[in-house]
Structures are given as structure tokens and as C-alpha cells.
N, C-alpha and C positions, 0 to 999 in steps of 0.2 A: 291187685294188679299195682296198685301204687307201692306197697310195702315191698313189693318184689322188685319194682324200677328203682326203689330206694336203697333196697339190700345191696343192686347191681352196681348205683354208683360207687357206694361206700366200699364194696369190692374192687373197681377199680383204683378207687383212689387211693387205697393201700397197695395194691400191686406196682402203681407207678412210684410211692414213695421209697418202697422196698428197691425198686430197679434204681431210683435213685441214689439211695444210700452204696448200692453195689457197686456205683459206677464210680462214687466218689473215692470210696473205699481202695478199688483199685486203681485211681488217678486220680491222685487228693490234690491237683494242681493248684485250686483254691485254696484249700486249708495252708497248703506252704508259701502260698503267695502273699499270705496275711501277716503267717509266722514271720517271713521274710521283712515285710514290713515294721513287724513289731520290732523285731532285732533291733533294724538301723534305728527307727524310734529311740528304743528304750537307751540305744549305747551313746546314742549323742545327748540324748539328756543325761547321761552319766557326767558328762563333762559341765554341764551347768550345774549338777546337783553335787559333783566332787566325790562323787559313791555310787559305787556300781551292786546291787545284793547288800551283803551284811558287810563290804569291804567300804570302810570310808579313806579317801586316797590325802596320805600325807599332805601336808603344805609344802609348797615349792620351795627349793633353798634363795636368799635373800641373801647379796648380791647373785645372780643366776651365772658362775664362773663359765661355766659350760658354754651357755650364750654367749658371753662376753667374748670367751676367745674365738668364737664364730665370727664374731660380728666384727673382731680386730685383725682376721683374716682378708677382710674384703674390703676396710679402708677404717680410718680413726675415725670412726662416730659407733657413738651406741646409744640405743633407742632404748627412752627412759625405764622402759616393760621391765629391762635386766635387773632394775634397782626397786621395782616395786612387789609387794605379794599377791600378784596378780592370781589367779586360779591357775592351778599346774595343770600342763598339757596343753594349757591357750593360747602361747604363744604368736600363732597366726591362724590357726584353726584349721591347718592343713590334714592333720590328724583325725579330729572328729569329724571333718566333711567326707574323711576318704570310707567310709567304712559301707559296703553295699553287698547286696547277695546278690544269687542266679542259680536257675535250676542246673541240679548235677548228676539228674537222670527223674525218670518221670516222677519217683517218691521221694525224691531226697532234693535238699538246695545247700549251696555254698555259703558261708557266711565270713567276713573278714574284711583286711584292707592289705593291702599291697604296698604300706610306709616302710620303709627297711629299718626305722628305730621302734615302730611298734613291740615288737616282741621285748626288748629290755623294757621297757616302763609295762607292759602287760605282767610279767613276772620278777624284775628287778634286775640288778645285773652288775656289770661292769660296762661304761662306757669309753674308750678311749679318744683322746687328741690328739693328735701330733704336731707341736708345737715349730711355729713356720717361723723365716726372721719376719715376714711382713708381718706377723702379728707381734714380735718384738716391737718393730721399729714403728708401729700403729700407736702401740701400747707407751713407749716412752714420749712420741707425741700429744697424745691426750695429757697424760703426767705433765708437760710443761704449760699447756694450758690451765688444767687444773691447779697448780701453783700460780696462775694468773688469776684463777677466781678467787682463790684463799686469800692471797695479798689483797685483791680489791674489797675484800671485806675487811678483814683488818686496817688496811688505811680508814675503812670508813668510820670503825669504832664499833664492829660486830658486826651479828647478822640483823636484826632489828636495827640498828641506823642507819644500815645498808639499804635494805628493803623501803625502809621511810623516802631516803632523798630520791632513792628510784620512784618511788612513785610520786612524791612530790613533783619531780621534774617531767612526770607523763602527764601529772593533773595539771601541770601548769600550760603544757603544750593543748592539750585539751579546751582548756578554756580561752585560749588563744583561737583556735579552729571554731569555739563556738560561741562567738562574742552575745549571742541574742539568748542565752540558754538560761530557762528557768532557774529559778532558788531551786526547786524540787527536783532537777535536772540536773544542776550541779551536785547535791547531793549524793543520788542516784551513781553519778558516774563517777564521785572520788569514792565511795563505797565499794564500786568494782575494780577500781583501779587499783585502790590498797586492798583490796581482796587479792585481786591476782596477783599483784607485787609479792607480798607477802609468800602465798605458795610459790610459787616461780622460783621465789629466791629461798624459802626450806628446804624445797626439792632438790635443788642443784648445791644447795651446800652437802645436803644429805648422799648425795651423788657425788661428789668428791670427795667426802669423808671416807667412803667406802671404796672411791677408785683409789684411793691413796693407799690401802691396804692392799692392792694387787702387786705391789713389787716384787713380790717373793717370783711372779712369773717367769722372772728377769735370773732366778739360778736355774731355769732350766734353757737348755739353746736349740738351736733348730735341730730337728730332728726328734727331739726327745719327746715321751710318750706319756700324756696326764691322765692317769686315771680316776672318775669319780666314778663313784656309789649310785648307784639309781636305786630308788626306792619302788617297790614292787606296787601299781596302782593298776587293781585290774579293769578292764573295760567291758572283755567277752567273758562268757560264762554263762552257768545253767543254774540258777537258784531256786531255791521255792518260790518266789514270786515268778519268775518266768514259767513253774510249771502249771502253778495256776493260771495265769494269765492263757495259755497256750492249751492249756483245759477248755477256757471259755472259748476262745478261738473255736475249737472243733466240735462243740455243744451246739454254736453259736451258727456255726456253717449247715451242720447236717439240721436243726431246724428248721433253718429256711430254707435250704435246699430240699429239704423234705417237705 
């Protein structure tokens, strides 16, 4: 009787497993959910890795002239990141955080983004910016300020002399505010102040030099179109590593579900 009982249990367990597999195959929502999560996670990671599948992304252009033009259309200010070799497609994080998925049917999902400029970065192509009078006016303002920075550096005797004087003045003020500071605190404060002054001056001087090279924009009048060639940086696709990962997801769900 025990043997028959054991056999009955095994038959029942097998039947339950078969029924579970049949249900998952006809309505694979759990599998699709995990695949959707995987796609979002992997696409987000591509921005950090600057690579998706076998495709490494081209470094961003420095300075980022297209970004600078858009900034100039808003005001006479340009973020320092436009002059830095920061990771591609990571200006604001909007694109990276925009990828989502949803069920399209009981057996499929939709994955992607609604950010308008995503497609040109995915496939590469031309991006056009219409020059405005505001851009030209704000650039003129920045270039005037830029000449002031260059003159101050030259008057001080060069970049190194300029930041040394700037750091010395700041250090003197710090000592006045902290008359009881120990020798160790003085040495630490001096080191930090001089390092900050050197980095700040080097950055601003470099930006000023690159900004001086943007005078060509004045050759475009309001209403003219500037065309930029955008490098392809694939974010979405289906490569061998994705196939392997999805196979793992499917096997795991069937094993755990069964």
C-alpha cells in the first residue's frame, strides 16, 4: 500500500507540473515581466558602460557645440559639462531614465522610449538646429566676458601666476577667519585652497579657449540651419548575450514554477 501511495503522490506531482507548464506557455506573463525588467536594467547599464552588446559608443565631441547652441538659446550661460569629455548621452539623464516596458498582449511586451531624439542616437544621422537671434546675442555676451577672463590672466602674468594670486588671497582670508587654527589645519586649508584654485583656473581657461573658437557661429544668421552628424550609439537591440540571458530567465521560471 505504501508503494502505491508513493506512486500516487508522484503521479499527482507530475500532473501538477505539466499543468503549470501548460499554463505558463499559454499565458507567459511572469516570463515577459522578467524580460521587460531585464531590458530596462541592461539598457540603463549601457549608459554607464558606454557600450551595448558588441557596440562600444563613440566618445562625445568636445566641446559639445550642439548642446552649447541650445544653451545659448536660453541665456548667456553654458554648463561646464559642455566643455568636458563626460560620457556620451549622459547630459541630463533624461534619455537613460526614459526606457520602459509594458504588456502589448498576453504573449508580448513593448519596450522603448518616447524621448524624441532617441532614434537619431540609436541609428546615427543628422541633427539640425535653427540659429536664433537669441543665440547670437548671448554668444556675443559670453565672448565679451571671455575676453575679460583672458585679459585678467594675461595681466597677472599667465595662468599659473593668476591662480597662485587667487589662491593666496583666498588663503589670507581663511587665516583671518580662523585665527586659532593649528599648523596642521593651516597646512590642510592651504593645500585644498591652492588645489581648488588651480583646478578652477585651468578649467575656466580651457573653456575660454574653446569658447573663443565658436566665432564661426556668427557666419550663420537667424533662421539658418546648422547640421550636426550624430554618431550611432545603439541602446536597444537583441544580441547573443541577450539571447543567453533570456534563455536563462525562461529556464528559471519553468523550473521554479514547475
